[in-house]
C-alpha positions as CSV (number, residue, x, y, z in Angstrom):
1,G,-5.5,-29.5,-12.6
2,T,-2.3,-28.9,-14.5
3,G,-1.3,-25.5,-13.2
4,S,1.5,-23.9,-15.1
5,N,4.6,-24.1,-12.9
6,M,6.0,-20.6,-12.7
7,E,9.7,-20.6,-12.1
8,I,10.8,-17.3,-10.4
9,A,14.4,-16.3,-9.9
10,I,14.9,-14.3,-6.7
11,P,17.6,-11.5,-6.8
12,K,20.7,-12.5,-4.9
13,S,20.1,-9.5,-2.6
14,L,16.8,-11.0,-1.5
15,E,17.7,-14.7,-1.3
16,A,19.0,-14.4,2.3
17,L,15.8,-12.7,3.5
18,V,13.7,-15.4,1.9
19,R,15.8,-18.2,3.5
20,R,15.8,-16.5,6.9
21,K,12.0,-16.3,6.9
22,V,11.8,-20.1,6.3
23,E,14.5,-20.8,8.8
24,E,12.7,-18.7,11.5
25,G,9.7,-20.9,11.0
26,H,7.3,-18.3,9.7
27,Y,6.9,-20.2,6.4
28,S,7.3,-23.8,5.3
29,T,8.8,-23.1,1.9
30,E,10.5,-20.3,0.0
31,A,7.5,-20.3,-2.3
32,E,5.2,-19.4,0.6
33,V,7.4,-16.5,1.5
34,V,7.1,-15.2,-2.1
35,A,3.4,-15.7,-2.2
36,D,2.9,-13.8,1.1
37,A,5.1,-11.0,-0.2
38,L,2.8,-10.8,-3.3
39,R,-0.3,-10.7,-1.1
40,L,1.2,-7.9,0.9
41,M,1.9,-6.0,-2.3
42,Q,-1.7,-6.6,-3.4
43,V,-3.0,-5.2,-0.1
44,R,-0.6,-2.2,-0.4
45,D,-1.9,-1.5,-3.9
46,E,-5.5,-1.7,-2.8
47,V,-4.9,0.7,0.1
48,A,-3.1,3.1,-2.3
49,A,-6.1,2.9,-4.7
50,V,-8.5,3.6,-1.8
51,K,-6.4,6.6,-0.7
52,R,-6.3,7.9,-4.3
53,E,-10.1,7.7,-4.5
54,R,-10.5,9.4,-1.1
55,L,-8.1,12.1,-2.2
56,R,-9.9,12.6,-5.5
57,D,-13.2,12.9,-3.6
58,A,-11.6,15.4,-1.2
59,L,-10.3,17.4,-4.1
60,D,-13.7,17.5,-5.8
61,R,-15.2,18.6,-2.5
62,G,-12.4,21.1,-2.1
63,Y,-13.1,22.7,-5.5
64,E,-16.8,23.0,-4.6
65,D,-15.8,24.6,-1.2
66,V,-13.5,27.1,-2.9
67,A,-16.2,28.0,-5.3
68,A,-18.6,28.5,-2.4
69,G,-16.1,30.5,-0.4
70,R,-15.7,27.7,2.3
71,V,-12.0,27.8,2.6
72,L,-9.7,26.6,5.4
73,Q,-6.3,28.0,5.8
74,L,-3.7,25.4,6.7
75,E,-0.7,27.0,8.3
76,T,1.1,24.3,10.2
77,E,2.1,20.6,9.6
78,D,-0.3,19.8,12.5
79,E,-3.2,21.3,10.7
80,I,-2.4,19.5,7.5
81,D,-2.0,16.2,9.4
82,A,-5.4,16.8,11.2
83,L,-7.1,17.4,7.8
84,F,-5.7,14.1,6.3
85,A,-6.7,12.2,9.5
86,S,-10.3,13.5,9.0
87,L,-10.6,12.4,5.4
């Protein structure tokens, strides 16, 4: 098919990085580097969306718990980290 050829200008500050990735043999072309970067961005966005959903669910559960008097006091960083790890 005739795919529209998207010409993308890479900021000067990132050109060296893109070239280095190709030179190191991780990618065949500069376009592949950019495509992979975009895939990583997509994954990151999806992970962020999942985290937001889980946080929203946790908050909803939290309001129910507060209303029911099931409340956990978080005093330390460790306790907070443990809570997030369990979500």
